[in-house]
Backbone bond lengths (Angstrom), bond angles and torsions (degrees), N, CA, C in turn:
res aa  C-N    CA-C-N  psi(-1)  N-CA   C-N-CA  omega(-1)  CA-C   N-CA-C  phi
1 M - - - 1.468 - - 1.523 110.08 -
2 T 1.317 116.46 133.84 1.459 121.53 176.40 1.527 108.25 -122.59
3 A 1.321 116.58 91.82 1.462 121.20 -179.68 1.523 109.46 -99.50
4 P 1.324 117.72 151.98 1.469 120.02 179.01 1.524 112.83 -79.77
5 W 1.325 117.99 9.63 1.454 121.21 179.24 1.526 109.42 -134.17
6 S 1.319 114.71 161.69 1.458 122.11 174.75 1.523 107.38 -157.02
7 A 1.326 116.31 171.76 1.463 119.46 177.98 1.524 111.04 -61.42
8 A 1.337 115.50 -33.68 1.462 119.95 -178.76 1.524 112.36 -81.83
9 R 1.332 116.48 -23.45 1.466 120.05 -177.36 1.518 109.85 -137.66
10 P 1.335 117.81 88.38 1.465 120.04 176.40 1.523 111.15 -65.74
11 A 1.329 115.55 157.52 1.467 120.42 -172.85 1.523 111.17 -127.80
12 L 1.337 114.46 153.32 1.463 122.53 177.31 1.526 109.33 -114.21
13 G 1.320 115.12 134.15 1.457 120.61 175.87 1.511 110.32 -132.19
14 T 1.326 116.53 177.62 1.460 120.45 174.54 1.513 109.03 -148.04
15 W 1.339 115.61 159.23 1.460 122.00 178.11 1.522 110.34 -84.15
16 I 1.313 116.27 141.58 1.463 121.47 171.25 1.515 108.12 -111.81
17 K 1.317 116.08 118.28 1.465 122.42 -178.58 1.525 112.29 -105.34
18 V 1.341 116.99 -22.46 1.458 121.91 -174.86 1.529 109.71 -89.75
19 P 1.326 118.85 123.76 1.465 121.29 -177.32 1.528 112.53 -78.95
20 A 1.338 115.85 75.38 1.466 120.74 -179.09 1.521 109.64 -150.20
21 P 1.339 118.71 126.53 1.463 121.07 178.91 1.523 113.43 -58.77
22 E 1.333 116.96 -29.45 1.467 119.79 -179.20 1.532 111.40 -61.76
23 V 1.322 117.21 -32.13 1.464 120.32 177.99 1.523 110.06 -62.65
24 V 1.324 116.49 -40.77 1.465 121.09 176.79 1.525 109.97 -60.65
25 E 1.327 116.60 -44.23 1.463 120.39 -178.56 1.520 111.36 -61.96
26 V 1.332 117.01 -43.98 1.461 120.50 -179.24 1.525 110.59 -64.09
27 L 1.337 117.13 -47.94 1.458 120.56 -176.00 1.523 112.37 -73.49
28 A 1.324 117.17 -23.44 1.462 120.26 176.41 1.522 111.10 -64.24
29 M 1.329 117.05 -23.08 1.463 121.51 -179.21 1.523 112.32 -101.63
30 A 1.341 116.71 13.31 1.465 120.26 -175.04 1.520 113.56 -95.60
31 G 1.328 117.72 0.10 1.457 120.06 178.44 1.512 114.49 91.87
32 L 1.335 117.14 9.28 1.464 121.26 177.33 1.526 109.73 -81.02
33 D 1.330 115.62 164.06 1.468 120.79 -178.19 1.522 112.95 -96.45
34 F 1.323 117.35 -25.14 1.461 121.11 178.72 1.529 109.21 -162.04
35 L 1.321 115.82 164.61 1.457 122.83 179.53 1.529 108.95 -126.31
36 V 1.331 116.36 150.71 1.462 120.31 175.78 1.525 109.15 -126.21
37 I 1.313 115.52 112.40 1.469 122.28 175.39 1.525 107.46 -74.71
38 D 1.329 116.23 120.74 1.465 120.20 -170.63 1.526 111.90 -89.98
39 G 1.327 115.53 85.84 1.458 120.25 178.64 1.509 113.94 -79.58
40 E 1.332 117.23 -5.87 1.469 119.76 175.76 1.523 110.95 -82.36
41 H 1.326 116.60 -45.64 1.464 120.88 -176.07 1.526 113.56 -111.32
42 G 1.326 117.81 -6.50 1.458 120.92 177.72 1.517 111.29 -94.44
43 T 1.328 115.87 174.58 1.477 121.59 -177.43 1.526 109.18 -111.48
44 F 1.320 116.35 68.10 1.459 121.66 -175.20 1.526 110.89 -102.79
45 D 1.345 116.10 128.77 1.456 117.99 166.34 1.525 107.72 -87.95
46 V 1.330 116.15 165.38 1.466 120.52 -173.80 1.524 111.26 -61.86
47 R 1.319 116.99 -40.90 1.460 120.65 -177.71 1.523 111.28 -61.97
48 T 1.327 117.49 -46.97 1.459 121.02 -179.46 1.518 110.79 -64.37
49 M 1.340 116.79 -43.84 1.457 120.61 177.99 1.527 110.96 -57.39
50 A 1.331 116.83 -45.17 1.463 120.88 -178.84 1.525 111.00 -63.59
51 T 1.325 117.34 -40.23 1.463 121.05 178.74 1.520 111.08 -65.55
52 M 1.330 117.34 -36.57 1.459 121.15 179.30 1.531 110.95 -69.18
53 I 1.322 116.95 -37.49 1.462 120.18 175.04 1.526 109.66 -62.58
54 S 1.329 116.32 -42.24 1.458 120.82 178.97 1.528 110.79 -61.54
55 A 1.335 116.96 -42.08 1.467 120.81 178.90 1.522 110.75 -62.24
56 A 1.321 116.62 -41.02 1.464 120.45 179.37 1.524 110.88 -64.66
57 R 1.321 116.26 -43.75 1.464 119.78 179.30 1.525 110.65 -62.41
58 G 1.346 116.70 -37.41 1.453 120.48 178.36 1.511 112.63 -64.94
59 H 1.348 116.44 -27.70 1.465 120.80 179.57 1.523 111.56 -95.29
60 G 1.326 117.27 1.34 1.456 120.48 176.19 1.512 115.04 73.60
61 I 1.356 117.28 25.51 1.459 119.86 178.15 1.529 108.70 -118.25
62 P 1.339 118.50 133.41 1.457 120.54 -179.66 1.529 111.63 -64.21
63 A 1.325 116.07 132.04 1.465 121.72 176.40 1.517 109.01 -112.98
64 F 1.311 116.19 118.41 1.452 123.01 173.51 1.529 108.48 -95.91
65 V 1.318 116.19 164.69 1.456 120.94 172.94 1.523 108.32 -128.24
66 R 1.335 117.11 127.94 1.457 119.72 168.32 1.522 106.52 -87.93
67 V 1.318 115.41 112.53 1.459 120.55 -175.82 1.523 109.85 -87.80
68 A 1.330 115.92 168.38 1.459 120.57 -175.07 1.523 113.39 -85.21
69 G 1.341 117.25 -20.75 1.456 119.69 -176.50 1.510 111.79 -155.09
70 H 1.327 115.52 -166.16 1.461 121.54 -172.39 1.524 113.56 -111.97
71 A 1.310 117.67 -7.67 1.456 121.48 -175.19 1.528 110.80 -76.50
72 P 1.351 117.49 159.17 1.471 120.08 177.95 1.522 113.30 -52.22
73 R 1.327 117.90 -39.41 1.469 120.17 -178.78 1.524 111.87 -66.18
74 D 1.347 117.16 -22.44 1.466 120.82 177.97 1.524 111.79 -79.65
75 V 1.329 117.17 -35.09 1.465 120.53 -171.48 1.523 113.90 -100.88
76 Q 1.339 117.58 -26.45 1.468 120.37 -171.48 1.527 113.61 -60.43
77 P 1.354 120.33 -45.69 1.470 118.94 -178.75 1.526 113.25 -59.08
78 A 1.329 117.44 -41.46 1.468 120.10 179.91 1.521 111.09 -68.14
79 L 1.332 117.26 -39.93 1.461 120.66 178.78 1.526 110.88 -65.15
80 D 1.325 117.14 -46.21 1.467 120.69 179.67 1.524 111.78 -64.96
81 S 1.332 116.66 -28.69 1.463 120.85 -178.68 1.517 112.78 -79.48
82 G 1.336 117.14 -2.88 1.458 120.08 175.44 1.511 115.68 91.68
83 A 1.344 117.74 23.59 1.464 119.79 176.99 1.523 110.01 -59.96
84 A 1.324 116.06 143.35 1.462 120.58 178.13 1.520 111.73 -69.38
85 G 1.316 115.71 -23.29 1.452 120.81 179.96 1.504 110.70 -179.28
86 L 1.315 116.00 177.14 1.456 122.39 -178.83 1.518 110.51 -128.45
87 F 1.330 115.82 141.95 1.455 122.41 165.97 1.531 106.10 -100.51
88 L 1.339 116.74 124.54 1.456 121.60 -177.42 1.523 109.59 -108.05
89 P 1.350 118.54 117.22 1.468 120.50 -175.25 1.527 112.53 -73.66
90 H 1.322 114.99 152.05 1.468 123.04 171.78 1.522 113.01 49.08
91 V 1.321 115.91 56.29 1.463 120.05 169.79 1.527 105.29 -85.20
92 D 1.326 114.97 83.22 1.459 121.88 -166.61 1.525 114.27 -90.25
93 S 1.333 117.51 -2.78 1.457 120.23 -177.43 1.525 109.92 -157.99
94 V 1.318 115.45 168.22 1.458 120.94 176.16 1.521 110.24 -63.55
95 D 1.329 117.18 -37.94 1.470 120.29 179.81 1.526 111.14 -62.23
96 I 1.333 116.73 -41.31 1.465 119.54 178.55 1.528 109.89 -68.01
97 A 1.315 117.36 -38.05 1.474 120.64 177.37 1.523 110.11 -60.07
98 R 1.309 117.12 -40.55 1.471 120.41 178.32 1.528 111.00 -66.93
99 T 1.326 117.11 -37.42 1.468 121.06 175.94 1.522 110.73 -61.83
100 V 1.338 116.14 -42.12 1.464 121.94 178.25 1.527 110.51 -58.99
101 V 1.319 116.24 -48.18 1.466 120.42 179.85 1.520 110.54 -62.53
102 E 1.328 116.87 -41.02 1.467 121.11 178.66 1.524 111.06 -57.14
103 S 1.334 117.02 -39.40 1.469 121.16 -178.08 1.523 112.74 -78.66
104 C 1.337 117.51 -31.72 1.469 121.27 -168.77 1.528 114.75 -97.55
105 R 1.312 118.10 -20.66 1.467 121.12 -173.38 1.527 111.01 -108.87
106 F 1.337 115.38 143.00 1.458 120.71 172.63 1.527 110.07 -68.28
107 P 1.338 117.82 157.74 1.465 120.20 172.66 1.528 110.08 -57.64
108 P 1.325 118.10 149.27 1.462 126.82 9.27 1.523 114.35 -88.72
109 L 1.357 118.27 -9.38 1.464 120.13 -176.55 1.522 111.56 -70.91
110 G 1.337 116.21 -38.15 1.457 120.50 -179.93 1.508 111.14 -135.94
111 N 1.322 115.46 -156.39 1.461 119.94 -178.89 1.526 111.10 -139.15
112 R 1.334 116.40 35.58 1.469 121.17 178.96 1.532 110.29 -61.14
113 G 1.307 115.57 137.83 1.451 120.02 176.47 1.510 111.35 -67.68
114 A 1.350 116.99 141.72 1.465 121.30 -174.42 1.522 111.14 -113.57
115 S 1.338 115.60 133.23 1.465 121.89 173.38 1.517 108.57 -155.70
116 P 1.344 118.16 106.12 1.469 120.08 179.50 1.529 113.27 -67.80
117 N 1.327 117.38 -16.29 1.465 120.29 -177.75 1.527 111.09 -84.18
118 T 1.312 114.58 53.32 1.459 123.49 -179.80 1.525 107.48 -140.24
119 R 1.330 117.27 173.36 1.468 119.38 176.40 1.528 110.30 -60.10
120 A 1.331 116.99 -37.30 1.462 120.46 179.61 1.527 111.43 -61.36
121 G 1.335 117.26 -26.52 1.465 121.78 178.66 1.509 113.07 -104.36
122 N 1.361 115.41 20.26 1.479 120.47 -177.36 1.530 111.02 55.51
123 W 1.342 114.40 38.99 1.464 120.74 177.07 1.535 112.12 53.30
124 G 1.354 114.39 44.43 1.451 120.21 178.28 1.514 113.90 89.47
125 G 1.318 117.51 -0.19 1.462 121.22 -177.74 1.516 113.58 -77.30
126 L 1.344 116.78 -16.59 1.459 119.95 179.29 1.528 109.66 -98.60
127 T 1.313 115.60 136.45 1.461 119.29 172.76 1.527 108.61 -77.06
128 A 1.322 116.86 175.84 1.460 121.35 -169.79 1.528 113.16 -56.19
129 A 1.332 116.93 -50.24 1.472 119.41 -173.88 1.531 112.84 -62.11
130 P 1.341 119.18 -51.79 1.471 118.04 179.44 1.524 112.73 -67.18
131 Y 1.329 117.30 -31.56 1.466 119.12 177.06 1.520 110.45 -64.00
132 L 1.333 117.13 -48.71 1.460 120.20 179.84 1.525 111.24 -63.91
133 A 1.318 117.64 -29.99 1.471 121.05 177.72 1.526 111.51 -65.95
134 T 1.339 117.17 -27.29 1.469 118.99 178.72 1.525 111.43 -64.06
135 G 1.329 115.68 -23.84 1.463 118.86 178.17 1.513 112.56 -63.91
136 D 1.337 116.75 -30.32 1.461 120.41 177.54 1.525 111.42 -75.42
137 E 1.327 117.01 -19.92 1.464 120.70 -178.23 1.526 112.49 -84.62
138 V 1.323 117.22 -15.52 1.457 121.03 178.03 1.536 109.15 -70.93
139 T 1.320 116.76 127.96 1.464 121.57 -178.30 1.530 109.74 -89.76
140 V 1.315 116.04 119.61 1.468 122.16 -178.17 1.524 108.54 -102.76
141 V 1.339 115.67 116.50 1.464 122.33 -175.01 1.526 109.16 -112.35
142 A 1.317 116.63 118.49 1.466 122.35 178.62 1.524 109.58 -90.52
143 Q 1.327 116.76 127.14 1.463 120.64 179.24 1.531 109.99 -91.13
144 I 1.331 115.75 126.71 1.468 122.98 175.89 1.523 107.00 -96.55
145 E 1.363 116.55 117.34 1.468 118.63 -170.25 1.524 113.95 -139.66
146 C 1.341 117.60 14.78 1.467 119.27 174.95 1.525 108.68 -150.61
147 E 1.333 116.29 163.30 1.465 120.69 -176.13 1.519 112.25 -62.17
148 E 1.331 117.01 -35.62 1.463 120.08 179.04 1.530 110.42 -61.48
149 A 1.320 115.40 -39.23 1.460 119.70 178.88 1.525 111.50 -68.63
150 V 1.323 116.88 -34.70 1.467 120.01 177.28 1.521 109.80 -60.90
151 A 1.330 116.46 -44.90 1.462 120.82 -179.79 1.523 111.60 -63.39
152 D 1.329 116.03 -27.28 1.465 121.83 -177.05 1.527 112.65 -104.54
153 A 1.334 117.31 10.45 1.468 121.00 -169.00 1.517 113.06 -58.72
154 E 1.335 118.27 -42.44 1.462 120.14 -179.03 1.521 111.14 -63.46
155 S 1.321 116.58 -40.02 1.467 120.63 -179.48 1.518 111.01 -70.47
156 I 1.339 117.05 -38.32 1.469 120.74 177.01 1.525 109.69 -62.20
157 A 1.335 116.22 -44.85 1.464 120.87 -179.20 1.525 111.80 -64.72
158 A 1.327 117.18 -24.64 1.466 120.65 -177.05 1.523 113.37 -84.05
159 V 1.341 117.80 -6.40 1.467 120.31 -179.54 1.527 109.04 -67.34
160 P 1.332 119.08 122.95 1.474 120.71 179.58 1.530 111.13 -59.24
161 G 1.322 116.19 130.99 1.458 121.29 -178.27 1.512 113.56 105.44
162 I 1.345 117.76 -15.40 1.470 121.99 172.22 1.527 106.67 -88.91
163 D 1.325 116.73 125.61 1.466 121.85 -174.47 1.520 113.94 -100.15
164 A 1.336 117.25 -26.03 1.460 120.24 -176.20 1.520 108.94 -160.34
165 V 1.315 114.48 162.78 1.466 121.77 178.10 1.521 108.70 -121.67
166 F 1.325 115.61 134.21 1.461 121.38 174.84 1.522 108.12 -112.24
167 I 1.323 116.17 129.32 1.465 121.53 -179.11 1.520 108.60 -93.71
168 G 1.325 116.30 107.15 1.465 121.94 -179.80 1.511 110.42 -82.72
169 A 1.327 116.39 87.05 1.469 121.68 -169.57 1.530 112.96 -59.85
170 F 1.330 117.90 -39.63 1.470 119.91 -176.25 1.522 110.48 -67.51
171 D 1.346 116.99 -51.52 1.461 120.34 179.21 1.524 111.17 -63.08
172 L 1.314 116.24 -35.33 1.459 120.65 179.19 1.525 110.46 -61.33
173 A 1.327 116.54 -44.85 1.461 120.45 178.88 1.526 111.13 -66.02
174 V 1.321 116.78 -45.64 1.469 120.84 -178.56 1.527 110.57 -61.08
175 S 1.338 116.53 -44.48 1.463 119.87 -177.90 1.526 111.96 -64.48
176 A 1.334 116.00 -28.71 1.463 120.73 -179.29 1.528 112.65 -91.36
177 G 1.328 116.95 0.52 1.462 120.94 -179.01 1.510 113.18 71.74
178 L 1.328 116.10 29.11 1.456 121.08 -178.64 1.526 110.79 -108.17
179 K 1.323 115.85 159.11 1.459 120.64 176.13 1.525 109.29 -74.52
180 P 1.339 117.76 120.26 1.471 119.24 178.16 1.526 111.26 -56.37
181 G 1.325 116.03 129.82 1.456 120.75 -179.10 1.513 114.70 85.23
182 G 1.345 116.68 -7.96 1.456 119.91 179.73 1.522 112.28 -75.79
183 E 1.324 115.55 173.57 1.467 120.53 -174.93 1.530 111.66 -60.79
184 D 1.339 117.07 -44.36 1.460 120.00 -179.21 1.526 111.36 -66.38
185 A 1.325 116.45 -37.37 1.469 120.41 178.48 1.524 110.32 -66.53
186 R 1.321 117.34 -40.50 1.463 120.78 178.23 1.531 110.89 -64.09
187 A 1.340 115.79 -37.92 1.464 119.83 178.52 1.523 110.59 -64.95
188 L 1.325 116.99 -37.53 1.465 121.00 178.59 1.530 110.83 -66.08
189 V 1.322 116.32 -39.59 1.473 120.49 176.56 1.523 109.81 -61.94
190 Q 1.319 117.26 -45.20 1.461 119.73 -178.49 1.528 111.43 -67.33
191 R 1.330 116.35 -30.93 1.464 119.42 174.29 1.527 110.59 -64.95
192 T 1.326 116.07 -39.12 1.462 121.00 178.05 1.520 110.56 -67.48
193 E 1.325 116.80 -41.27 1.468 120.71 176.43 1.526 110.85 -57.61
194 A 1.320 116.80 -42.25 1.465 120.82 -179.28 1.527 110.72 -63.13
195 A 1.338 116.62 -41.16 1.457 120.24 178.56 1.523 110.99 -65.04
196 C 1.329 116.73 -41.34 1.470 120.75 178.51 1.520 110.65 -66.15
197 R 1.331 116.12 -40.77 1.463 120.75 179.82 1.535 110.05 -61.58
198 A 1.321 115.98 -39.69 1.462 120.63 179.89 1.520 111.48 -65.98
199 S 1.339 116.44 -29.11 1.464 120.51 -179.06 1.524 112.27 -73.60
200 G 1.336 116.46 -22.41 1.458 120.61 -177.41 1.513 113.71 82.50
201 L 1.347 117.65 -0.10 1.460 121.33 -179.24 1.531 110.31 -88.75
202 S 1.323 116.95 152.00 1.461 120.75 175.06 1.517 110.06 -60.43
203 F 1.327 117.02 142.67 1.460 120.55 177.23 1.519 109.37 -143.92
204 G 1.332 115.04 157.64 1.459 120.41 -179.72 1.504 111.45 -150.73
205 G 1.327 115.24 172.21 1.455 120.71 -178.03 1.507 111.42 -142.39
206 V 1.319 115.15 -164.37 1.464 121.36 -175.00 1.521 109.51 -127.26
207 A 1.336 116.06 142.33 1.460 121.88 -178.73 1.524 109.72 -135.49
208 A 1.330 115.46 147.63 1.460 120.42 179.74 1.524 112.20 -83.79
209 S 1.329 117.22 -19.22 1.464 120.83 -176.41 1.517 109.99 -148.76
210 G 1.321 114.92 168.49 1.449 119.98 176.27 1.516 112.07 -61.62
211 A 1.324 116.72 -37.81 1.467 120.42 179.26 1.525 110.65 -64.23
212 D 1.339 116.55 -42.49 1.468 120.21 177.64 1.533 110.53 -65.07
213 A 1.333 116.23 -37.14 1.465 120.14 178.85 1.525 110.55 -62.93
214 A 1.332 116.98 -39.24 1.460 120.76 179.66 1.525 111.03 -60.50
215 V 1.340 116.51 -36.48 1.468 120.65 178.60 1.525 110.28 -64.39
216 L 1.338 116.56 -43.47 1.461 120.05 179.74 1.529 111.22 -65.42
217 L 1.314 116.59 -39.63 1.460 119.78 178.37 1.529 110.65 -64.74
218 E 1.322 116.92 -37.64 1.461 120.71 176.75 1.525 111.16 -63.61
219 R 1.331 116.63 -29.38 1.465 120.96 179.75 1.524 112.07 -83.98
220 G 1.333 117.39 1.45 1.452 119.45 174.50 1.505 116.49 100.73
221 N 1.347 118.00 6.29 1.458 119.40 174.81 1.526 109.46 -62.57
222 H 1.323 116.48 137.53 1.461 120.19 -179.92 1.531 112.04 -83.85
223 F 1.331 116.56 -24.50 1.459 120.39 177.03 1.523 108.37 -149.42
224 V 1.331 115.68 151.91 1.459 121.62 -178.63 1.522 108.88 -137.98
225 M 1.331 115.67 132.48 1.457 121.90 171.63 1.524 108.59 -87.51
226 V 1.328 116.24 120.09 1.468 121.14 -176.63 1.523 109.11 -111.19
227 G 1.318 116.92 110.33 1.463 120.94 174.76 1.520 113.55 60.15
228 S 1.328 114.68 -156.01 1.464 122.02 -178.14 1.523 108.97 -159.13
229 D 1.326 115.21 167.46 1.462 118.82 178.73 1.527 111.77 -59.43
230 V 1.335 117.29 -44.10 1.467 118.98 -179.31 1.529 110.91 -69.24
231 G 1.325 116.80 -32.18 1.460 119.86 176.35 1.514 111.62 -65.39
232 F 1.343 116.21 -44.60 1.468 120.12 177.97 1.528 110.68 -62.42
233 L 1.323 116.17 -42.84 1.471 120.95 -179.05 1.522 110.88 -63.47
234 G 1.331 115.97 -47.47 1.460 119.62 -179.49 1.510 112.94 -64.12
235 K 1.343 116.21 -42.36 1.460 119.97 179.92 1.521 110.94 -64.00
236 G 1.330 116.40 -43.44 1.461 119.39 179.15 1.521 111.87 -62.51
237 G 1.320 116.36 -40.79 1.463 120.04 179.04 1.513 112.38 -65.62
238 R 1.337 115.83 -43.89 1.467 119.19 179.72 1.520 111.92 -64.52
239 E 1.333 116.32 -41.54 1.462 119.56 -179.27 1.521 111.06 -65.77
240 A 1.341 117.11 -40.39 1.466 120.06 179.61 1.522 110.84 -65.40
241 A 1.340 116.76 -43.46 1.463 120.43 -179.66 1.526 110.87 -64.96
242 S 1.334 115.78 -42.62 1.466 119.73 -179.26 1.523 111.13 -65.59
243 E 1.315 116.51 -42.47 1.465 120.56 -179.93 1.530 111.21 -64.62
244 A 1.326 116.02 -41.16 1.460 119.48 -179.67 1.522 111.37 -65.47
245 R 1.334 115.91 -43.98 1.468 119.13 -177.88 1.522 111.60 -69.47
246 A 1.326 116.48 -33.83 1.464 119.73 -179.84 1.522 111.50 -67.43
247 G 1.325 117.49 -25.70 1.454 120.77 -176.91 1.508 114.74 -94.19
248 V 1.325 117.25 3.18 1.461 120.68 -177.57 1.520 109.41 -121.19
249 Q 1.334 117.53 127.17 1.467 121.20 173.77 1.522 108.74 -76.32
250 R 1.315 115.11 126.23 1.460 118.41 176.61 1.537 109.07 -67.62
251 P 1.340 117.95 148.42 1.476 120.14 -178.62 1.510 112.96 -52.73
252 Q 1.348 118.19 -43.40 1.449 119.41 -177.17 1.526 111.67 -67.34
253 E 1.344 116.46 -33.04 1.459 120.31 177.68 1.529 110.30 -68.29
254 A 1.337 114.96 -39.76 1.464 119.99 179.74 1.521 110.32 -64.09
255 E 1.370 116.62 -42.70 1.460 120.37 -178.27 1.523 110.53 -65.51
256 S 1.343 117.22 -40.53 1.447 118.87 -178.06 1.530 112.71 -68.12
257 S 1.352 115.29 -22.12 1.470 118.13 178.40 1.525 112.52 -93.04
258 G 1.345 116.14 3.86 1.441 119.66 178.86 1.504 114.95 90.22
259 V 1.306 117.01 2.58 1.446 121.80 179.78 1.514 108.19 -94.52
260 V 1.337 117.24 131.95 1.447 121.74 -179.89 1.534 108.60 -84.88
261 A 1.316 114.65 123.58 1.476 119.05 178.40 1.518 108.80 -82.08
262 R 1.306 117.20 135.91 1.467 121.86 178.85 1.514 110.40 -124.35
């Protein structure tokens, strides 16, 4: 496994929701450690996703894909396109974790389909042994997103072929009927962190800001997802609009103060 994070060097990533290679190029130069193309909640076709992975590889930054499901048809395009790893949503049980491994790993651990004539195989440039070895380098991240999964977190993390656990705080709160970001939801996240820590496997979470990410890193998270491309875009736009309006006297305000607007 070749992950962009370790216990000694935690990593920062962000979600990409916009299906455009240029977004990858911009964020590759932002000082992040990895990117995750969000195929679960984004509107990505296979061709665009593959091009974005290629752009990330060209910039030397690992590109993961959050896929929509656990079946071979969900994971194969991203794996063949050379993704550094996959985030798998709603790995709610040990059985689902085993299904994930079956789809993502080459035999004997799994049953992933093999074709060296893909980007993952250097377009046929790799012979069988080194090509199959690349399957071990793909980082498989199981997302914990419901209370049942929290109770089973140590067992899920122990499934051979699972490399890391991601704590999906928003879905976790919603599934438990809690207010996202509220005190009870935060306690549930920390309970999940404790279970992951006990497993000895790498784990990470999600933060709305750099300051929030620092808190998670202090708590021992090995990686943190900070914001998203659309979040950065929206925040930048709002701040620019607010700053511009704050610095300009509206005509009616100027007139009421005796100043003639021109």
